[in-house]
N, C-alpha and C positions, 0 to 999 in steps of 0.2 A: 097047563103051562101058563106061567104068569104073564108072559108077553102077549098071549092071545086074550087073556082076561083084560089086560090093560088096553091093548090096541084094537082088538076085534079081528074080524075075518075079511076085511076089505083091503085090497092092495093099496099100499101107500103111494105107489107111483101112478097107476092108471085108474084106480077105483074099482077094478074088477072084483066081483063077488061070486064065488063058486056056487053058492046056494041059489042066487038069482038065475044062473045059467043052467044048473044041473039039478035043481030041486033038492030033495032029501039026500041024494047021493053026494052033493057038494056041500051039504050043511056042515059047518064047523071045520072046513078044510081051507088051508092056506099054507104057504111055505114061510119060514122065518129066516130072515137075513141078518147076519152079524154086520153091523155098520163098520166095525173095524175088523178086517180079516184076521181070523185066528192064527194063520201062519205068520202074520207080521208081529205077533206078540213075542217079546223076548223073555217075559216072565209070566207066571200064572197070575191072573187077575180075577177079581170077582165080577161076574157079568151082571149088569143092571138091566133087567128086562124092559124097563121104561125108557132108558136112554141108549142102550146098546143093541137092541133087537127090534126089528120091524117086520110086519107081515107084507109079503109081496107075492103076486101071482107067479106061476111057473114061467110064463113068458118073460116077465120083467126080471125075474131072478136070473134066467139064462142070459139076458142082455147085459145085466150088471157084471156077470162073470165071463162074458164072451171073449174079451181080449185077454191074451195070455200075458201081455206085458203090463197091463194096468186094469184094475177093477174100477169101473166108473162109479161115482157116488149116486145115491138115490136122487139127490138134487139135480145132478147132470142128466140122469135119465128122465126125470120129470120134465125138464126143459125140452128134451128131444121129443117126448110124447106130446107136449103142448104144441110145439112147432108143427108136428105132423097132423094135429087136429085143426090147425088154422084153416079157414075156408080159402079155397083157391078161386081166382077169377079167371074166367075164360075171355080171352081177347079176340 
């Protein structure tokens, strides 16, 4: 698949790499997300793997599609993930 050749196998949101966690079992595995939901297209278009598709891990993919009323963007989820990674201070 061209998107994998272009983007690789690391999650665009959180950086997860299946091979690093699962060894050979996880080698060359990742899910592909359509940045523009297919159901929202009113006509057939040519998908550009460089600009229209991105690799995301299973957890991030589920979070992107979690809300029934709105799919959140990759950028929005990246922001959420970054906020969750901020160090907390104990008072």
